TINUVO-169407 format. One record per residue: residue number from 1; residue in three letters; x, y, z of N, C-alpha, C in turn. Coordinates in steps of 0.001 Angstrom, whole numbers, always signed. Example, Ala and Ser with C-alpha at 12.3 -4.5 7.8 and 13.67 -1.06 7.14 Angstrom:
BEGIN
(1, 'Ala', (+13190, -5690, +7800), (+12300, -4500, +7800), (+13200, -3300, +7800))
(2, 'Ser', (+12850, -2250, +7080), (+13670, -1060, +7140), (+12900, +30, +7870))
This chain:
BEGIN
(1, 'Met', (+72271, +77791, +134807), (+72117, +79192, +134436), (+73446, +79801, +133977))
(2, 'Ala', (+74534, +79476, +134706), (+75855, +80001, +134349), (+76292, +79495, +132994))
(3, 'Ala', (+76009, +78207, +132724), (+76381, +77618, +131431), (+75619, +78290, +130302))
(4, 'Glu', (+74331, +78590, +130553), (+73506, +79243, +129540), (+74025, +80645, +129239))
(5, 'Lys', (+74414, +81385, +130277), (+74948, +82734, +130105), (+76254, +82705, +129329))
(6, 'Lys', (+77103, +81710, +129643), (+78377, +81585, +128950), (+78158, +81321, +127474))
(7, 'Lys', (+77158, +80483, +127143), (+76847, +80162, +125750), (+76375, +81403, +125007))
(8, 'Arg', (+75528, +82211, +125638), (+75048, +83428, +124998), (+76196, +84388, +124728))
(9, 'Thr', (+77146, +84491, +125701), (+78298, +85374, +125537), (+79166, +84918, +124374))
(10, 'Tyr', (+79385, +83610, +124304), (+80205, +83039, +123230), (+79554, +83300, +121875))
(11, 'Asp', (+78239, +83088, +121794), (+77522, +83294, +120544), (+77579, +84756, +120114))
(12, 'Ala', (+77480, +85677, +121063), (+77553, +87102, +120752), (+78922, +87456, +120183))
(13, 'Ala', (+79972, +86911, +120784), (+81324, +87182, +120298), (+81505, +86640, +118888))
(14, 'Arg', (+80987, +85431, +118657), (+81108, +84823, +117329), (+80292, +85605, +116299))
(15, 'Thr', (+79123, +86054, +116696), (+78270, +86830, +115795), (+78953, +88134, +115401))
(16, 'Lys', (+79538, +88812, +116381), (+80255, +90059, +116096), (+81404, +89819, +115119))
(17, 'Glu', (+82107, +88713, +115308), (+83242, +88390, +114442), (+82768, +88160, +113006))
(18, 'Ile', (+81665, +87474, +112836), (+81114, +87219, +111502), (+80702, +88529, +110831))
(19, 'Ile', (+80072, +89399, +111598), (+79651, +90696, +111063), (+80867, +91533, +110688))
(20, 'Leu', (+81887, +91535, +111536), (+83110, +92297, +111250), (+83808, +91768, +110004))
(21, 'Asn', (+83817, +90458, +109832), (+84436, +89877, +108637), (+83711, +90328, +107370))
(22, 'Ala', (+82384, +90324, +107432), (+81590, +90765, +106281), (+81807, +92254, +106012))
(23, 'Ala', (+81826, +93043, +107075), (+82030, +94485, +106931), (+83416, +94779, +106367))
(24, 'Glu', (+84414, +94086, +106868), (+85779, +94272, +106391), (+85866, +94012, +104885))
(25, 'Glu', (+85224, +92925, +104441), (+85256, +92575, +103015), (+84609, +93659, +102159))
(26, 'Leu', (+83464, +94168, +102591), (+82752, +95157, +101786), (+83364, +96548, +101885))
(27, 'Phe', (+83923, +96906, +103040), (+84636, +98180, +103138), (+85879, +98159, +102247))
(28, 'Ala', (+86532, +97005, +102177), (+87720, +96873, +101332), (+87345, +96940, +99855))
(29, 'Glu', (+86208, +96348, +99511), (+85797, +96289, +98103), (+85233, +97618, +97599))
(30, 'His', (+84467, +98308, +98457), (+83747, +99501, +98002), (+84175, +100800, +98677))
(31, 'Gly', (+84952, +100716, +99757), (+85248, +101915, +100528), (+84123, +102211, +101501))
(32, 'Tyr', (+84377, +103089, +102454), (+83368, +103378, +103480), (+82103, +103983, +102875))
(33, 'Ser', (+82267, +104950, +101999), (+81115, +105688, +101473), (+80139, +104803, +100715))
(34, 'Ala', (+80662, +103886, +99903), (+79788, +103079, +99045), (+79297, +101796, +99706))
(35, 'Ala', (+79955, +101354, +100765), (+79506, +100133, +101461), (+78175, +100414, +102166))
(36, 'Arg', (+77266, +99474, +102082), (+75926, +99659, +102654), (+75667, +98643, +103773))
(37, 'Ile', (+75003, +99117, +104815), (+74663, +98227, +105930), (+73789, +97072, +105451))
(38, 'Asp', (+72890, +97355, +104507), (+72048, +96288, +103948), (+72906, +95169, +103364))
(39, 'Ala', (+73929, +95550, +102613), (+74804, +94560, +101978), (+75627, +93802, +103015))
(40, 'Ile', (+76066, +94522, +104053), (+76836, +93878, +105126), (+75954, +92881, +105875))
(41, 'Ala', (+74710, +93264, +106118), (+73767, +92368, +106790), (+73540, +91110, +105955))
(42, 'Gln', (+73355, +91305, +104660), (+73132, +90156, +103782), (+74364, +89261, +103731))
(43, 'Lys', (+75529, +89873, +103656), (+76777, +89109, +103586), (+77010, +88315, +104866))
(44, 'Ser', (+76705, +88913, +105996), (+76957, +88264, +107290), (+75886, +87242, +107656))
(45, 'Gly', (+74685, +87416, +107086), (+73583, +86519, +107426), (+72790, +86971, +108641))
(46, 'Tyr', (+73048, +88195, +109108), (+72321, +88745, +110255), (+71568, +90005, +109824))
(47, 'Asn', (+70506, +90343, +110544), (+69723, +91504, +110142), (+70346, +92816, +110617))
(48, 'Lys', (+69873, +93891, +110008), (+70427, +95215, +110306), (+70246, +95602, +111766))
(49, 'Ser', (+69129, +95242, +112342), (+68858, +95655, +113717), (+69912, +95097, +114677))
(50, 'Leu', (+70389, +93880, +114400), (+71417, +93289, +115254), (+72742, +94015, +115067))
(51, 'Ile', (+73051, +94408, +113840), (+74281, +95172, +113576), (+74243, +96493, +114330))
(52, 'Tyr', (+73097, +97168, +114282), (+72964, +98433, +115007), (+73030, +98219, +116516))
(53, 'Gln', (+72507, +97090, +116968), (+72547, +96779, +118402), (+73992, +96629, +118894))
(54, 'Tyr', (+74805, +95961, +118090), (+76190, +95719, +118482), (+77114, +96918, +118224))
(55, 'Phe', (+76891, +97634, +117121), (+77866, +98642, +116691), (+77293, +100058, +116578))
(56, 'Gln', (+76037, +100245, +116898), (+75337, +101536, +116918), (+75017, +102066, +115521))
(57, 'Asp', (+76060, +102241, +114680), (+75825, +102753, +113334), (+76968, +102314, +112412))
(58, 'Lys', (+76927, +102767, +111196), (+77925, +102373, +110199), (+79323, +102816, +110617))
(59, 'Leu', (+79435, +104029, +111155), (+80739, +104525, +111589), (+81271, +103701, +112754))
(60, 'Gly', (+80380, +103286, +113651), (+80796, +102448, +114770), (+81309, +101101, +114287))
(61, 'Leu', (+80654, +100548, +113278), (+81089, +99279, +112692), (+82450, +99444, +112015))
(62, 'Tyr', (+82602, +100509, +111280), (+83874, +100791, +110596), (+85004, +100969, +111616))
(63, 'Thr', (+84693, +101658, +112695), (+85682, +101867, +113757), (+86183, +100537, +114304))
(64, 'Glu', (+85269, +99602, +114509), (+85658, +98298, +115049), (+86494, +97498, +114049))
(65, 'Val', (+86227, +97668, +112761), (+87043, +97009, +111739), (+88472, +97548, +111786))
(66, 'Val', (+88617, +98878, +111855), (+89941, +99510, +111933), (+90649, +99109, +113227))
(67, 'Lys', (+89912, +99121, +114316), (+90480, +98774, +115617), (+90991, +97337, +115628))
(68, 'Arg', (+90199, +96432, +115085), (+90603, +95026, +115045), (+91881, +94843, +114236))
(69, 'Ala', (+91968, +95517, +113100), (+93163, +95412, +112250), (+94391, +95944, +112982))
(70, 'Asp', (+94238, +97087, +113637), (+95369, +97697, +114349), (+95824, +96831, +115514))
(71, 'Gln', (+94886, +96297, +116255), (+95234, +95466, +117410), (+95878, +94154, +116989))
(72, 'Leu', (+95426, +93594, +115860), (+96060, +92388, +115339), (+97502, +92677, +114929))
(73, 'Gly', (+97709, +93789, +114228), (+99062, +94175, +113836), (+99959, +94406, +115037))
(74, 'Asp', (+99430, +95067, +116049), (+100200, +95329, +117265), (+100593, +94038, +117974))
(75, 'Ser', (+99660, +93106, +118051), (+99943, +91852, +118759), (+101027, +91055, +118035))
(76, 'Ile', (+100980, +91053, +116702), (+102016, +90356, +115919), (+103362, +91042, +116095))
(77, 'Leu', (+103350, +92366, +116041), (+104589, +93139, +116185), (+105237, +92901, +117537))
(78, 'Arg', (+104460, +92967, +118584), (+105023, +92829, +119931), (+105434, +91392, +120222))
(79, 'Glu', (+104757, +90451, +119612), (+105149, +89054, +119782), (+106501, +88784, +119140))
(80, 'Leu', (+106755, +89419, +117986), (+107978, +89137, +117235), (+109162, +89998, +117657))
(81, 'Ile', (+108897, +91250, +118046), (+110031, +92126, +118405), (+109792, +92895, +119700))
(82, 'Gly', (+109077, +92292, +120607), (+108762, +92966, +121862), (+109980, +93466, +122619))
(83, 'Asp', (+111040, +92667, +122645), (+112244, +93044, +123394), (+112889, +94302, +122825))
(84, 'Leu', (+112928, +94403, +121498), (+113541, +95586, +120878), (+112699, +96832, +121124))
(85, 'Leu', (+111392, +96678, +121146), (+110519, +97827, +121350), (+110640, +98396, +122758))
(86, 'Thr', (+111002, +97546, +123708), (+111120, +98006, +125102), (+112559, +98242, +125538))
(87, 'Asp', (+113513, +97945, +124659), (+114933, +98103, +124979), (+115326, +99579, +124863))
(88, 'Glu', (+115632, +100211, +125982), (+115941, +101643, +125992), (+117265, +101975, +125312))
(89, 'Ser', (+118081, +100969, +125048), (+119377, +101230, +124403), (+119274, +101284, +122881))
(90, 'Val', (+118137, +100907, +122310), (+117983, +100856, +120847), (+118295, +102189, +120168))
(91, 'Pro', (+117786, +103340, +120675), (+118056, +104614, +119991), (+119529, +105058, +120028))
(92, 'Ser', (+120336, +104395, +120838), (+121751, +104768, +120916), (+122676, +103664, +120406))
(93, 'Asp', (+122090, +102585, +119934), (+122870, +101448, +119443), (+122568, +101238, +117960))
(94, 'Pro', (+123506, +101567, +117045), (+123257, +101460, +115602), (+122872, +100049, +115156))
(95, 'Val', (+123484, +99039, +115758), (+123192, +97657, +115360), (+121756, +97290, +115726))
(96, 'Lys', (+121353, +97639, +116944), (+119995, +97339, +117384), (+118964, +98157, +116608))
(97, 'Phe', (+119296, +99420, +116343), (+118354, +100273, +115626), (+118164, +99769, +114198))
(98, 'Arg', (+119251, +99357, +113561), (+119140, +98807, +112213), (+118295, +97523, +112232))
(99, 'Arg', (+118524, +96700, +113224), (+117767, +95459, +113339), (+116287, +95764, +113522))
(100, 'Leu', (+115978, +96786, +114315), (+114584, +97171, +114520), (+113947, +97616, +113209))
(101, 'Leu', (+114651, +98440, +112436), (+114131, +98887, +111146), (+113864, +97698, +110229))
(102, 'Glu', (+114818, +96784, +110172), (+114668, +95602, +109319), (+113421, +94802, +109692))
(103, 'Met', (+113237, +94603, +110986), (+112107, +93796, +111448), (+110783, +94523, +111267))
(104, 'Leu', (+110762, +95832, +111526), (+109534, +96603, +111352), (+109053, +96541, +109904))
(105, 'Ile', (+109972, +96731, +108977), (+109607, +96719, +107557), (+109187, +95321, +107133))
(106, 'Ser', (+109937, +94316, +107549), (+109626, +92941, +107163), (+108265, +92502, +107694))
(107, 'Ile', (+107987, +92840, +108952), (+106711, +92455, +109563), (+105555, +93201, +108907))
(108, 'Ala', (+105740, +94508, +108661), (+104697, +95293, +108000), (+104417, +94743, +106602))
(109, 'Tyr', (+105470, +94393, +105889), (+105324, +93849, +104537), (+104522, +92552, +104574))
(110, 'Gln', (+104922, +91643, +105454), (+104252, +90349, +105531), (+102799, +90501, +105971))
(111, 'Phe', (+102576, +91407, +106911), (+101210, +91625, +107412), (+100292, +92117, +106295))
(112, 'Met', (+100784, +93057, +105488), (+99954, +93605, +104415), (+99710, +92588, +103305))
(113, 'Val', (+100710, +91749, +103052), (+100536, +90698, +102046), (+99480, +89692, +102509))
(114, 'Glu', (+99511, +89355, +103795), (+98585, +88355, +104331), (+97199, +88913, +104650))
(115, 'His', (+97088, +90255, +104735), (+95798, +90886, +105036), (+95524, +92002, +104020))
(116, 'Pro', (+95318, +91641, +102767), (+95149, +92657, +101713), (+93937, +93553, +101889))
(117, 'Arg', (+92927, +93084, +102623), (+91743, +93937, +102821), (+92092, +95196, +103600))
(118, 'Tyr', (+92965, +95053, +104599), (+93341, +96222, +105398), (+94032, +97261, +104529))
(119, 'Leu', (+94876, +96790, +103630), (+95584, +97698, +102736), (+94602, +98385, +101792))
(120, 'Lys', (+93591, +97669, +101325), (+92590, +98260, +100439), (+91780, +99322, +101173))
(121, 'Ile', (+91425, +99046, +102429), (+90676, +100028, +103221), (+91507, +101297, +103392))
(122, 'Tyr', (+92797, +101111, +103665), (+93694, +102269, +103821), (+93788, +103042, +102510))
(123, 'Ala', (+93838, +102329, +101383), (+93922, +102981, +100071), (+92662, +103800, +99788))
(124, 'Trp', (+91491, +103245, +100162), (+90250, +103999, +100011), (+90295, +105280, +100844))
(125, 'Glu', (+90798, +105161, +102066), (+90896, +106337, +102939), (+91810, +107401, +102314))
(126, 'Ala', (+92942, +106963, +101796), (+93885, +107901, +101174), (+93228, +108601, +99985))
(127, 'Ala', (+92463, +107833, +99194), (+91794, +108408, +98026), (+90740, +109436, +98436))
(128, 'Glu', (+90162, +109254, +99624), (+89125, +110170, +100103), (+89660, +111139, +101151))
(129, 'Glu', (+90994, +111285, +101169), (+91676, +112254, +102047), (+91386, +112006, +103528))
(130, 'Phe', (+91194, +110745, +103879), (+91031, +110312, +105273), (+89875, +111018, +105986))
(131, 'Lys', (+88847, +111369, +105235), (+87735, +112096, +105852), (+86964, +111226, +106852))
(132, 'Thr', (+86878, +109922, +106572), (+86201, +109030, +107521), (+87136, +108651, +108660))
(133, 'Trp', (+88383, +108338, +108338), (+89387, +107977, +109342), (+89446, +109034, +110438))
(134, 'Asn', (+89384, +110292, +110060), (+89495, +111379, +111032), (+88246, +111554, +111884))
(135, 'Gln', (+87182, +110830, +111549), (+85957, +110910, +112359), (+85889, +109831, +113426))
(136, 'Ile', (+86649, +108745, +113258), (+86493, +107631, +114195), (+87168, +107932, +115515))
(137, 'Ala', (+86619, +107350, +116566), (+87116, +107624, +117920), (+88436, +106915, +118191))
(138, 'Tyr', (+88628, +105744, +117567), (+89843, +104952, +117815), (+91004, +105539, +117036))
(139, 'Arg', (+92140, +105722, +117698), (+93299, +106314, +117053), (+94518, +105399, +117167))
(140, 'Pro', (+94873, +104693, +116090), (+96119, +103919, +116116), (+97291, +104841, +116424))
(141, 'Asp', (+98196, +104395, +117303), (+99245, +105294, +117797), (+100641, +104875, +117345))
(142, 'Asp', (+100745, +104089, +116295), (+102036, +103571, +115872), (+103009, +104676, +115494))
(143, 'Ile', (+102528, +105680, +114766), (+103418, +106720, +114250), (+104025, +107539, +115379))
(144, 'Ser', (+103203, +107999, +116325), (+103735, +108823, +117408), (+104674, +108022, +118303))
(145, 'Glu', (+104374, +106729, +118466), (+105233, +105873, +119291), (+106611, +105707, +118654))
(146, 'Phe', (+106632, +105435, +117341), (+107914, +105254, +116673), (+108638, +106583, +116476))
(147, 'Tyr', (+107886, +107679, +116385), (+108504, +108999, +116247), (+109422, +109293, +117434))
(148, 'Lys', (+108967, +108960, +118630), (+109794, +109210, +119823), (+111118, +108454, +119732))
(149, 'Leu', (+111033, +107220, +119264), (+112233, +106406, +119127), (+113144, +106967, +118040))
(150, 'Ala', (+112561, +107370, +116907), (+113340, +107922, +115800), (+113983, +109255, +116187))
(151, 'Lys', (+113256, +110065, +116951), (+113788, +111350, +117396), (+115013, +111147, +118281))
(152, 'Ala', (+114931, +110173, +119192), (+116060, +109878, +120073), (+117248, +109344, +119257))
(153, 'Ala', (+116963, +108503, +118265), (+118033, +107964, +117420), (+118709, +109073, +116628))
(154, 'Lys', (+117941, +110041, +116173), (+118526, +111168, +115440), (+119407, +112008, +116359))
(155, 'Glu', (+118936, +112243, +117571), (+119731, +113018, +118542), (+121037, +112316, +118876))
(156, 'Asn', (+121048, +110974, +118769), (+122255, +110192, +119043), (+123116, +109967, +117799))
(157, 'Gly', (+122727, +110615, +116691), (+123553, +110547, +115485), (+123393, +109275, +114669))
(158, 'Ile', (+122363, +108485, +114941), (+122143, +107244, +114186), (+121379, +107522, +112899))
(159, 'Ile', (+120427, +108439, +112969), (+119677, +108843, +111781), (+120326, +110094, +111200))
(160, 'Arg', (+120387, +110150, +109890), (+120991, +111300, +109212), (+120346, +112607, +109647))
(161, 'Lys', (+121143, +113660, +109692), (+120672, +114959, +110155), (+119603, +115556, +109249))
(162, 'Asp', (+119632, +115209, +107953), (+118675, +115795, +107022), (+117373, +114993, +106906))
(163, 'Ile', (+117197, +113993, +107778), (+115969, +113191, +107796), (+115062, +113683, +108911))
(164, 'Asp', (+113813, +113925, +108597), (+112830, +114364, +109584), (+112337, +113138, +110363))
(165, 'Ala', (+112591, +113123, +111653), (+112239, +111970, +112483), (+110734, +111706, +112498))
(166, 'Phe', (+109938, +112760, +112439), (+108488, +112572, +112458), (+107999, +111899, +111177))
(167, 'Leu', (+108610, +112241, +110043), (+108186, +111690, +108760), (+108716, +110289, +108514))
(168, 'Leu', (+109726, +109864, +109271), (+110339, +108558, +109041), (+109332, +107405, +109093))
(169, 'Pro', (+108529, +107261, +110150), (+107575, +106135, +110156), (+106557, +106214, +109033))
(170, 'Ile', (+106182, +107432, +108637), (+105226, +107600, +107536), (+105863, +107152, +106222))
(171, 'Met', (+107114, +107540, +106006), (+107817, +107143, +104786), (+108027, +105637, +104739))
(172, 'Met', (+108321, +105039, +105897), (+108481, +103588, +105947), (+107184, +102886, +105567))
(173, 'Trp', (+106079, +103310, +106156), (+104776, +102708, +105868), (+104436, +102854, +104386))
(174, 'Asn', (+104624, +104070, +103857), (+104272, +104310, +102461), (+105172, +103542, +101499))
(175, 'Ser', (+106432, +103356, +101865), (+107340, +102573, +101013), (+106827, +101149, +100866))
(176, 'Val', (+106362, +100584, +101967), (+105868, +99211, +101949), (+104499, +99124, +101276))
(177, 'Ser', (+103553, +99952, +101717), (+102186, +99852, +101201), (+102116, +100177, +99711))
(178, 'Ser', (+102826, +101207, +99276), (+102791, +101580, +97861), (+103377, +100480, +96990))
(179, 'Phe', (+104446, +99860, +97472), (+105053, +98791, +96672), (+104118, +97597, +96554))
(180, 'Ile', (+103513, +97199, +97653), (+102627, +96029, +97616), (+101441, +96277, +96685))
(181, 'Gln', (+100930, +97514, +96688), (+99830, +97841, +95788), (+100251, +97730, +94323))
(182, 'Ser', (+101536, +97934, +94050), (+102048, +97889, +92678), (+102702, +96560, +92334))
(183, 'Tyr', (+102746, +95638, +93300), (+103537, +94422, +93114), (+103113, +93603, +91896))
(184, 'Ser', (+101812, +93397, +91727), (+101343, +92563, +90615), (+101790, +93132, +89272))
(185, 'Arg', (+101673, +94437, +89143), (+102087, +95084, +87893), (+103594, +94941, +87684))
(186, 'Leu', (+104374, +95208, +88741), (+105830, +95110, +88637), (+106275, +93679, +88399))
(187, 'Lys', (+105603, +92739, +89054), (+105938, +91329, +88896), (+105778, +90907, +87436))
(188, 'Asp', (+104671, +91317, +86819), (+104430, +90969, +85410), (+105478, +91603, +84502))
(189, 'Leu', (+105834, +92855, +84785), (+106839, +93535, +83969), (+108197, +92856, +84080))
(190, 'Met', (+108559, +92464, +85315), (+109854, +91806, +85535), (+109898, +90453, +84837))
(191, 'Glu', (+108792, +89733, +84871), (+108754, +88429, +84221), (+108877, +88551, +82707))
(192, 'Glu', (+108358, +89653, +82145), (+108455, +89868, +80702), (+109903, +90034, +80247))
(193, 'Ile', (+110736, +90596, +81128), (+112142, +90791, +80756), (+113037, +89711, +81354))
(194, 'Gly', (+112400, +88663, +81888), (+113162, +87523, +82395), (+113797, +87725, +83748))
(195, 'Glu', (+113237, +88613, +84563), (+113760, +88885, +85906), (+112652, +88677, +86934))
(196, 'Pro', (+112430, +87455, +87402), (+111366, +87198, +88382), (+111511, +88080, +89621))
(197, 'Leu', (+110397, +88449, +90205), (+110415, +89318, +91388), (+109643, +88660, +92521))
(198, 'Pro', (+110264, +87725, +93231), (+109577, +87076, +94359), (+109370, +88062, +95506))
(199, 'Gln', (+108374, +87799, +96340), (+108055, +88694, +97456), (+109252, +88897, +98385))
(200, 'Glu', (+110002, +87836, +98635), (+111125, +87950, +99570), (+112183, +88915, +99055))
(201, 'Arg', (+112462, +88840, +97776), (+113448, +89750, +97184), (+112951, +91192, +97240))
(202, 'Ala', (+111671, +91379, +96952), (+111091, +92717, +97004), (+111194, +93298, +98412))
(203, 'Lys', (+110880, +92485, +99396), (+110943, +92924, +100791), (+112370, +93339, +101162))
(204, 'Glu', (+113346, +92549, +100756), (+114752, +92853, +101050), (+115172, +94183, +100425))
(205, 'Gln', (+114684, +94467, +99228), (+115036, +95719, +98558), (+114459, +96928, +99297))
(206, 'Ile', (+113237, +96806, +99799), (+112643, +97911, +100554), (+113412, +98143, +101855))
(207, 'Val', (+113800, +97056, +102518), (+114604, +97171, +103740), (+115882, +97947, +103456))
(208, 'Lys', (+116577, +97593, +102394), (+117829, +98282, +102046), (+117579, +99750, +101702))
(209, 'Leu', (+116510, +100001, +100960), (+116193, +101369, +100580), (+116003, +102255, +101802))
(210, 'Val', (+115265, +101749, +102781), (+114999, +102541, +103987), (+116259, +102691, +104832))
(211, 'Ile', (+116939, +101599, +105096), (+118109, +101645, +105979), (+119209, +102537, +105417))
(212, 'Tyr', (+119530, +102351, +104151), (+120595, +103158, +103562), (+120145, +104578, +103265))
(213, 'Gly', (+118840, +104794, +103278), (+118338, +106135, +103063), (+118264, +106978, +104312))
(214, 'Val', (+118091, +106347, +105484), (+117848, +107143, +106694), (+118984, +107068, +107721))
(215, 'Met', (+119749, +105979, +107718), (+120793, +105856, +108742), (+122064, +106605, +108337))
(216, 'Glu', (+122784, +107076, +109317), (+124048, +107769, +109080), (+124993, +106807, +108351))
(217, 'Pro', (+125477, +107205, +107138), (+126314, +106300, +106336), (+127536, +105733, +107052))
(218, 'Ser', (+128136, +106519, +107930), (+129345, +106074, +108613), (+129080, +104912, +109570))
(219, 'Leu', (+127799, +104663, +109896), (+127449, +103603, +110841), (+127033, +102316, +110129))
(220, 'Leu', (+126999, +102352, +108806), (+126565, +101182, +108050), (+127748, +100304, +107658))
């Protein structure tokens, strides 16, 4: 009996994952408004009633897609720079703070390159003024978490006085996401003039742009 229950639990988890993968693909392709549960059911190979059973409704399914993306990003971030995120000396140490900025941008860049669907979903939300994002119960907390760190760094003179600490994480995210969305176009333009633009070089340029734009020049 225990083995049978374990098998049912495993199958349910796998089924949810398949449905989420299908939903993620269609939300990325069409946006929340145009994606249809019928199409998600067909893509996943499961019927609508099972989707409603697991996720209640379309918004519940969308919420789980956003939640999964955020939790995956968080797990990668904490695995790679967990020590810096918990180091209380970072906001008062220019070397550590610069290193944190470099790693945050590099990890965000790589994550978006490797998970383009998440970036497309975010782009759809931006185009629709985040009307669906603001309805979901799950709230990614990356911005407020980094704001506290940036605010402390500014108070310690590491961030320039004319930089708004609250806007810093937003500007960092937008610098990375906007560039990646434009990368194919820029890459083609650079190749036309004989200047290849590999991803690594692009990432390094964004890191420099942010660091030299927000940190106190005397500390660089």
